[in-house]
C-alpha positions, 0 to 999 in steps of 0.5 A: 819517493821519500824525502831522503831519496829526493835529497840524495838524488838532487845532491847527485844530480848531473853526475856521470850515470855509470859511476853514480849508479855504483854509488847508489848500489854501494849505499844500499849495502849497509848503514856505514856505506850509506853514511859514507855516501850521504855526508850532506844528510848528516849536516842537514840534521846538525843542531845549529841552534844548540849553542852549547854544542857549537861553542867550540874553537873553529877548526879546519875540519875535513868535513866528512870524518869517519873511520874509513877516512884515515889511511896510509900514504907516502908523503912528499918526503918519501916516508909513509904516514897514517893520517886523515886522508880525504879533505873534499868537504873541508871547511872552517867550523866548530871542532864538534862538527868533526868529532860528532861525525867521527863518533857517529861513524863508530856507532854506525860501523858497529853494525857491520863489525858485529860490535856490541853497542856498549863496546861501541859507546866505550870506543867513543869515550876512548876517542874523546879522551885521547883527543882531549889529552892530545890537545892538552899536550899542545903539540902536533905530532904524527904517526909513522911506522916507528910510532904506530902500534896495534893494527895501524903498525900492522898496516904500515909494516908490510907497506915498506916492502910493497914494490911499484912493479907489483902495484902497477901490475895490479892496475895495469897490463904490459904489452910489448914493453908498454903499460896500459891501464886495466879497465877492470870495472873495479878500479877503472873504466874506459874513456871514449877516445875523445875524452882520453885525448883531452885528458892526455893533452891536459897532462902534456900541458901540465908537464911543460910547467914542471921541472922534469917534464919527461917524468909526466909524459902521459901514456894512458888514461881511464875513468877512476872508480874510488870512494863512495861519496865522490862517485859520479864526479869527473875523476881520472887515473893517468899513467905517466912515464915516471922514472922509466917504462915499464916498471918505473911508471907512476899513476896519478889521480885527477879528481873534480873538486866541487863545493863542500857538502857543508857549505849550506850550513856553515855560517862562519866566514870562509876564505875567498879561495881561488877555486874549490881545488885550492880549498881542498889542497890548502886545508890538506896541507895545513892539517896533515903532518906531511902532504902526499906526493904530487898534491896540487890544485889544477884547472882542467877544461875550466873546472877545478881539479885536485891532482895527486899520486896513486901509490903502492903505500896507500891503504886503509885499515881492515877493521873487521880484523879486530876479531873480537879483541876490543883492545885492537879497536881501542888502540885504533880509536885512541890513535885516531883521536890523537890524529884529529887533535894534532890536525886541529893544532897543526892548522891552528891560527890559519885563516880564522882557526883557533890558536894553540892556547884555545885548543889546550883550553878546549881539551881541558873543558868538561862541559861538551863531551857528554852532550856530543856523545848523546848527539852522536847516538842520535845521529847514528839512530837517524842514519839507520832510519834513513838507510832503511827508507833508502834501501826500500826505495832502492829495491823498488826503483833504484835501477832508474836513478840516473 
């Protein structure tokens, strides 16, 4: 077995067999899915020795930034935003770490988007230019329906018309006026009666500490299927009473929080977090314009978990819809560059991260972009090579990787 496969199997050791098998199968599909599921490999190849490349302000980075880790969600102020939305791997590190992975994801995604290499490189330059311009402006803003454009605006426009009942019907079923989660093998899997009882008891205990405990009364629970990198970790979808059954119920996501995949490579001093879930929730609150509804760090059976709401308004861009019109992708990447810069500005000055003056100066510097673009191209090439090795090994023995 190759070194690449050994590393992947070791990293995912101990995860639930059924869902980690889904992860391995997803990683086999294409280079972009492989990249999404192998964050630890990316940073194992990061050139820690390159002083010039690592000479960047310290930022609170999400750690696993790629094109699919942006999306829409409803904030705790009930408005819908488009922002970075996955902070499982969040750490304090040079901004170039975040930007390099994002640029590499553009180059890798070009394989599945039928995007010519020259256009993918052009998008990378567009992204860096928009990032730098937003830093120089020195003010953190945000994207919502009225300030978005292009494909992002097209995503956000219909979201305001989505209704909770339609969303619930897509994830649950109703029998005699009572909802239950649909274990369809796509979004959810059944729990054993014993495990379900433990999850329900946890929610009941959590509810007792809330201002409106009746809102959180648990009705049903299942194992949740979502994402790629986190597949195999303990994760649950929980149906609660909300504002009333059956059509004003709510769904919650309860997800195990583990150490960041970047932690073996980060030499920069990190805060002493109360738990890994507090790390994720804290950085997410610092980095996003508005936090998602119900976001909180909790403890379940002595382990850290992140709790948040599942929403009708949560969605990702359908990037294949660029339909050969490069301007559509340019608008998306331009907006993403702004969002990353706003995130760095917004979380600036928090527990060791750079302050606004340092970010403005970094945006004006011209000595790091070309070096970062070259690294992104090198990393993308490495990801393609690693995927080919992985695919060959998976086709030969993947069914036994549990």
